[in-house]
Structure formats: C-alpha cells, structure tokens
C-alpha positions in Angstrom: 12.0 -7.5 -119.4 12.9 -8.2 -116.2 14.4 -12.3 -115.8 13.9 -12.9 -111.8 17.5 -14.1 -110.2 17.8 -17.5 -108.3 15.9 -17.7 -104.6 19.3 -19.3 -104.2 21.7 -16.1 -105.0 19.8 -13.5 -103.3 20.8 -15.7 -100.3 24.4 -14.6 -101.6 26.3 -11.9 -100.6 29.4 -9.8 -102.1 32.7 -11.0 -99.9 33.4 -8.3 -97.9 37.3 -8.9 -97.7 37.1 -7.9 -101.4 34.3 -5.0 -100.8 36.4 -3.3 -98.1 39.4 -3.7 -99.6 38.2 -2.5 -103.6 37.1 0.6 -101.4 40.2 1.2 -100.1 42.1 0.8 -103.4 39.6 3.2 -104.8 40.8 5.1 -102.4 44.2 5.4 -102.4 44.1 5.6 -106.5 42.2 9.1 -105.5 45.9 9.8 -103.4 45.0 8.8 -100.6 47.0 7.1 -97.7 45.2 4.2 -96.9 46.1 1.7 -95.1 45.2 -1.5 -95.9 45.1 -4.6 -93.4 42.0 -6.2 -95.4 43.3 -7.8 -97.7 44.7 -11.5 -97.6 47.5 -11.8 -99.6 51.1 -12.0 -99.4 53.0 -9.0 -99.8 55.6 -10.6 -101.7 56.5 -11.5 -104.6 56.4 -15.0 -105.9 60.4 -16.6 -105.5 61.6 -16.2 -108.3 62.9 -20.6 -109.2 58.8 -20.5 -109.5 58.8 -17.9 -111.8 62.0 -19.6 -114.0 59.6 -22.1 -114.2 56.9 -20.8 -115.5 58.5 -18.7 -118.0 60.4 -21.9 -119.5 56.4 -23.7 -119.3 55.9 -20.7 -122.3 58.8 -21.1 -123.8 58.6 -24.4 -124.3 54.5 -23.9 -125.6 53.2 -25.4 -122.8 50.1 -23.1 -123.3 47.3 -25.9 -124.5 44.2 -27.5 -122.0 45.3 -30.3 -119.7 43.8 -33.3 -117.4 40.7 -31.8 -116.2 42.0 -33.0 -112.6 45.3 -31.8 -113.3 49.0 -32.9 -115.0 49.8 -36.3 -113.8 53.6 -34.9 -112.4 51.8 -32.0 -110.6 49.4 -34.8 -109.2 52.4 -37.2 -108.3 54.2 -34.2 -106.6 51.5 -33.4 -104.5 50.8 -36.7 -103.4 54.5 -36.6 -102.5 54.3 -33.6 -100.8 51.4 -35.2 -98.6 53.3 -38.1 -97.8 56.4 -36.1 -96.9 54.8 -33.5 -95.1 51.1 -34.7 -93.6 52.4 -38.5 -93.3 49.3 -38.9 -95.9 49.7 -41.3 -98.4 47.4 -40.7 -101.3 47.8 -41.9 -105.3 47.4 -39.3 -108.1 43.4 -40.1 -108.5 42.6 -38.9 -105.4 44.2 -35.7 -106.4 42.2 -33.6 -108.3 43.7 -29.9 -109.4 41.3 -26.4 -109.3 41.5 -22.7 -110.0 42.1 -21.9 -105.9 41.3 -24.0 -103.3 37.7 -21.9 -103.3 36.8 -24.0 -106.3 38.6 -26.9 -104.9 35.4 -26.7 -101.6 33.2 -25.7 -104.0 33.5 -28.6 -106.4 33.7 -30.8 -103.0 30.2 -29.4 -102.2 28.5 -29.7 -104.9 29.6 -33.5 -105.6 28.6 -34.2 -101.9 25.7 -32.2 -100.8 21.5 -32.9 -101.7 18.8 -30.2 -100.8 18.5 -30.2 -97.0 22.2 -31.6 -96.0 23.9 -29.6 -93.4 26.8 -28.1 -93.4 28.8 -27.6 -90.0 31.2 -24.5 -89.6 32.3 -22.8 -86.8 32.3 -19.5 -86.1 34.1 -17.0 -86.7 34.7 -18.6 -90.5 36.3 -17.7 -93.5 33.6 -15.6 -95.2 32.8 -18.0 -98.4 31.7 -21.3 -96.3 28.0 -19.9 -95.4 27.7 -18.6 -99.6 29.5 -22.0 -100.4 26.9 -24.5 -98.6 24.1 -22.3 -100.0 25.4 -22.5 -103.5 26.0 -26.1 -103.0 22.1 -26.3 -102.3 22.7 -27.3 -98.7 22.2 -25.4 -94.8 24.9 -23.8 -93.1 25.3 -24.2 -89.9 26.4 -22.4 -87.7 28.5 -23.4 -84.5 29.5 -20.5 -82.0 32.7 -20.8 -79.8 33.8 -19.0 -77.0 37.3 -16.3 -76.8 38.7 -18.8 -73.9 38.9 -21.5 -76.1 41.0 -19.1 -78.7 37.8 -19.1 -81.0 38.0 -22.8 -81.9 35.7 -25.8 -82.0 35.4 -28.3 -79.1 34.0 -32.4 -79.6 31.1 -31.6 -77.5 29.5 -28.6 -78.8 30.3 -30.6 -81.9 28.3 -32.7 -80.9 25.4 -31.0 -79.3 25.2 -29.3 -83.4 24.4 -32.3 -84.7 22.4 -33.5 -82.4 20.1 -31.0 -82.9 20.7 -30.8 -86.3 19.8 -34.2 -88.4 20.9 -33.4 -91.8 24.2 -32.9 -90.5 26.8 -34.2 -93.6 29.7 -32.0 -93.5 31.9 -30.5 -91.0 34.3 -27.1 -92.7 37.3 -27.7 -90.6 39.9 -24.4 -91.2 43.8 -25.2 -89.8 45.2 -22.7 -89.4 42.0 -20.7 -88.6 41.3 -17.4 -91.0 40.4 -15.4 -89.3 42.0 -15.9 -86.1 45.0 -17.7 -87.0 43.9 -20.4 -84.1 45.5 -23.8 -85.1 44.1 -27.3 -83.1 46.5 -29.1 -81.7 46.3 -32.6 -81.8 44.4 -34.0 -79.1 41.6 -31.9 -79.9 41.3 -32.8 -83.3 41.9 -36.4 -82.0 38.6 -35.8 -79.8 36.8 -34.1 -83.4 36.9 -37.1 -85.6 35.8 -39.5 -82.9 32.8 -37.4 -83.4 33.2 -37.3 -86.8 33.0 -41.0 -87.2 30.6 -41.6 -84.9 28.2 -39.9 -86.5 29.3 -40.8 -90.2 30.1 -37.0 -90.8 33.0 -35.9 -93.9 34.9 -33.0 -92.4 36.9 -31.0 -95.7 39.8 -29.8 -94.5 40.6 -26.1 -95.0 44.6 -26.3 -95.0 46.1 -23.5 -96.7 47.6 -21.5 -94.2 49.7 -25.1 -93.2 53.4 -23.8 -93.7 52.5 -20.5 -91.4 52.8 -21.6 -88.3 55.0 -19.7 -85.7 56.0 -20.6 -82.1 56.3 -24.2 -81.8 52.9 -24.4 -82.9 52.7 -27.8 -85.3 50.6 -27.9 -88.0 48.6 -31.3 -87.7 46.3 -32.4 -90.8 42.7 -34.3 -89.1 43.6 -37.0 -92.5 46.6 -37.9 -90.4 44.5 -39.1 -86.8 43.4 -42.4 -88.7 43.3 -44.5 -91.1 39.5 -44.4 -90.4 39.2 -40.2 -90.2 41.4 -40.0 -93.5 38.7 -42.3 -95.4 36.3 -39.1 -94.0 38.2 -36.6 -94.8 38.6 -34.1 -98.1 42.2 -32.3 -97.5 42.3 -29.1 -99.4 44.9 -27.1 -100.3 47.2 -24.6 -102.3 50.3 -22.2 -103.1 48.4 -19.3 -102.9 49.4 -18.3 -99.3 52.8 -19.7 -98.3 54.6 -19.6 -102.3 53.1 -16.0 -102.2 51.1 -17.5 -105.8 47.4 -15.7 -105.3 47.1 -14.9 -108.8 48.8 -18.2 -109.9 45.2 -20.2 -108.8 45.5 -22.9 -107.8 44.9 -25.4 -105.5 43.8 -29.2 -104.3 41.7 -31.1 -102.7 42.7 -35.2 -101.8 40.3 -38.1 -100.5 38.4 -40.6 -100.8 38.6 -41.4 -105.1 35.1 -41.7 -105.5 34.5 -38.4 -104.2 37.6 -36.8 -106.2 36.4 -38.6 -108.9 33.0 -36.6 -108.3 33.9 -33.0 -107.5 36.0 -33.7 -111.4 32.5 -33.6 -112.7 31.0 -30.9 -111.0 34.9 -29.2 -112.6 34.8 -30.7 -115.8 31.4 -28.7 -117.1 32.2 -25.9 -114.3 35.8 -24.2 -115.2 37.7 -27.6 -116.5 41.4 -27.2 -115.4 44.1 -25.1 -114.5 45.9 -23.4 -116.6 48.2 -25.4 -118.1 51.3 -22.7 -117.0 50.4 -22.3 -113.6 50.8 -26.1 -113.5 53.8 -26.6 -114.5 55.0 -23.9 -112.1 53.5 -25.3 -109.2 55.1 -28.7 -109.9 58.9 -27.1 -109.4 57.2 -25.3 -106.5 56.4 -28.2 -104.5 59.5 -30.4 -105.5 62.4 -28.0 -105.5 61.9 -25.2 -103.0 64.3 -22.6 -102.4 64.7 -20.7 -98.2 62.2 -18.1 -99.8 59.6 -19.6 -97.9 61.1 -20.1 -95.2 62.3 -16.1 -95.4 58.7 -15.2 -95.8 57.6 -17.4 -93.4 59.8 -15.8 -90.3 59.0 -11.9 -92.1 55.3 -13.3 -90.7 56.1 -13.8 -87.4 58.2 -11.3 -87.1 55.0 -8.5 -87.9 52.6 -11.1 -85.5 55.0 -10.3 -82.8 55.1 -6.1 -83.4 51.2 -6.5 -84.0 50.4 -8.7 -80.4 52.2 -6.4 -78.2 50.7 -2.7 -80.1 47.5 -4.2 -80.5 47.4 -5.0 -76.4 49.4 -2.3 -74.9 45.8 -0.3 -75.8 43.4 0.7 -73.3 40.3 -2.1 -73.1 41.2 -4.1 -76.1 41.6 -8.1 -75.8 43.8 -9.5 -78.1 44.1 -14.1 -79.1 48.0 -14.4 -80.3 47.9 -15.5 -83.6 49.6 -19.6 -84.0 49.2 -19.4 -87.9 47.8 -17.5 -91.4 48.9 -14.2 -90.8 45.4 -12.1 -89.6 45.3 -10.8 -86.0 41.2 -10.4 -84.5 41.2 -7.9 -81.3 37.8 -7.3 -79.4 36.8 -4.6 -79.8 33.0 -5.5 -77.7 33.9 -1.9 -75.2 33.9 0.1 -77.5 30.8 -0.7 -79.1 29.6 -0.8 -75.8 31.4 2.7 -74.6 31.4 5.6 -77.7 30.3 8.8 -77.8 29.5 8.3 -81.7 26.9 6.1 -81.4 28.7 2.8 -83.3 26.9 0.3 -82.4 28.3 -2.6 -84.7 31.7 -3.8 -86.1 30.7 -2.9 -89.8 30.0 1.0 -88.2 33.0 0.9 -86.6 35.4 -0.5 -90.1 33.5 2.2 -92.1 34.3 4.7 -90.1 38.0 4.1 -89.4 38.4 3.6 -93.2 36.1 7.0 -93.8 38.3 9.0 -91.2 41.5 7.5 -90.6 42.5 5.8 -93.7 42.7 2.1 -91.8 41.1 -0.5 -93.7 40.1 -3.5 -91.2 37.4 -6.3 -92.0 34.2 -6.3 -89.5 34.3 -9.7 -87.4 30.3 -9.5 -88.4 31.3 -11.4 -92.3 33.1 -14.1 -90.4 30.2 -14.6 -87.5 32.0 -12.6 -84.5 30.2 -9.3 -83.8 32.6 -7.9 -81.4 36.1 -8.6 -82.9 37.4 -7.1 -86.2 40.2 -8.6 -88.7 43.9 -7.4 -89.2 45.8 -9.1 -91.3 49.6 -8.2 -91.3 50.8 -9.4 -94.6 51.7 -5.5 -94.8 55.0 -4.0 -94.3 56.4 -2.7 -91.3 55.9 0.9 -92.5 52.7 0.3 -92.3 51.9 -1.3 -89.5 53.4 1.1 -87.4 51.3 3.4 -89.0 48.1 1.8 -89.3 47.9 0.3 -85.5 48.9 4.4 -84.4 45.9 5.6 -86.8 43.5 2.4 -84.8 44.9 3.9 -81.6 44.2 7.1 -81.8 40.6 6.2 -83.1 39.6 4.7 -79.7 40.5 7.2 -78.2 38.3 9.4 -79.8 35.4 6.8 -79.2 36.3 7.0 -75.5 33.7 9.4 -73.6 
C-alpha cells in the first residue's frame, strides 16, 4: 500500500544550498579538490569564551528541558541586546527562543497565516521563504526587484503588489540580504514601513546577518522606524552567523506578545525548547562578547573586497558590491546567451562548473533570479583565489 503524500509537501523542494553543498562534500570525500562556495556558514570556530560557557553548563548538569520559550536569563539578555544595538524595547514575554532563525520564522508564519493568506517576499529571496509560506498554508507572492536598485524592494513595488494581491498579510524582509548582501537604508525602510502601516501588513524582519556589515553601512531594523511599526513587526535574529554558531541551533523572534505567544504554542507541539546547553552559552555570547566577533567581521570584509575586485575583472560579468552578509552574486547573463556548450540557464551552468572545474556555486534560480549565481565568501583566501581562477577559466571556455 502506498500512502499519498500531502499536496502541500508536493510543492516543497529540497534546499538548493544544502543540495549543492552535499554534492560538493561527496566529491571532496572521493578525494576531489572542490572549492565549495555554496555553504552559508562561517568557516571560523565558535569563540572560546562561548565554548567555555557550554562546557560549564555541562559540568553543572544543566542538561534538562527548559521553559519552551527559553530560559529567563537568555530572554532578558536578548531584550538587553535589542535595546543596546537596535534601540528596541521588549519584555521577556515578547521573546521566543527557537532552534534556529529558520524555525523562528516558520513558527510565526504558522501562527499568523490562514489558507488563502499571502506572504510577500522580494526576489532574490532566501531559498526557504517560499516553502515556509507553503508549509504555513499560505501563498508566497514574489515581488521582482531590479539590478539598478541593487535588488532591493521599493515602496512603490510593494504597494503595487499589495493592490494586486488582496489577501496580502505578511512581508518577509531580509536585511542584510541573503543572497545579494544588500542592506536597506533608513529612508528605504521608512518608505516601506509607511506602506505596511497603511495596509496593515505584518513584517517579519530577518536580521540574522545584522552584525556583518561593511564600509560605512549601518544596519537598521524596520521595527525601530516608529512605535507603530514595532507593533507591526516580528524581528528575527540569532547567533549562527556573527558568532560562528551554526551547529548550535539558536534563533529568536521578538514582537507583539500575542503573536509571540501563538508562535510559542506552535513550537510547544513541534520542537519544544532549544537545548539547554546552547541556551546557557548564548547568554554569555550576548553579554560577555570579546573581540573575536569583530575580527571575524573584518576578515569577511577583506574577503569581500578581494572577491568583488577579482570578479569585476572578468569580461561580461556585472557584480553589485555587497554591503553585508557574506555573499556576492555576479550576473552571468551574457554567458547564458553567448556560449558554445548550449547552456541556457543558471542550473546547467552551476552543474557543469562543479563537474568539470570543481567549483560549487548556488544557482540564482534558487533565489528567484535566473541570471545570477551566488558565491559565499565564508571561505579561506586560498580557496577564494583558487575558486575565482577556475571560475574565470570556465567563462573563457564558454565564449563562442
């Protein structure tokens, strides 16, 4: 007997970033010298002071279930962080600690969305956003952006999307952005906030790359635009990226207490609490920071500068300079139109690049942008140099 899979799950595809990384790792295990630009995690180790806090928690036998929403001292530490860094005042009851920022977003979407509700997201978007909307029984609505505007959502485009999608309920906004590295300015956020307030759109603001900004760029949370906007925003953040703690699995949501409580009920029946040891370590991460976090950020900036410079030396490659995160997304459109290997889309391009030149990139199709590919510069300078050289050699081969 074959049990039918739900119609909802038929629409959900495997994560392209995990798929490409798994394939690259399989090749590496076979002894192939693959440069993997697909992975979205820091290549640094978790700072020692955070690891020490986890070891202390284990030795103190802090190894049992905790409150579903997180231990009180962690929720207080998150409140203090949001006030200190983002000028946002929250109470512990407005914080939900989840097993990763991804889980935090899904908990909130399930809590607020009904069938036929629509979740707006500008493209390029993080690969999981559309599928998370589907898992919440909502409809993802993609809003195109332009290269000329550094792939950022405009208030005009947002209002047009809302007018043509009358069941719009949520806007998923990601700044600094994965995959482009774009960061929204205060003025841009003010204009977007005005539209969201006008049409009563809840904003889920994914700020997981908040600490990774470069040059004179400033990260601003849309929740800080006004008290009214804070009441209409769920801030998503965590420790994975800036603190090199991807495997520790801790994210959080901050917002109106009724939505946070509802999202907490979702979590109670799904994953329950984050593991106790991670929570104790994160209290220390957020309250006793040393210079290791800033040192990692500076190294990412150095790598960004190198990769941006080298990619822009390549013929027919257009490349927006990232302001944050650790990704860069060159436009390869010319090579898709002019090549002698009959490659006509980004997926084919990335597949052949990996198989023939041992460089793993993520196709822009995965992010809703079919003319670009994504590099992660969370990688060593040695690999950056090697990988961009192989990438350039592949482009030369493609020329007619």
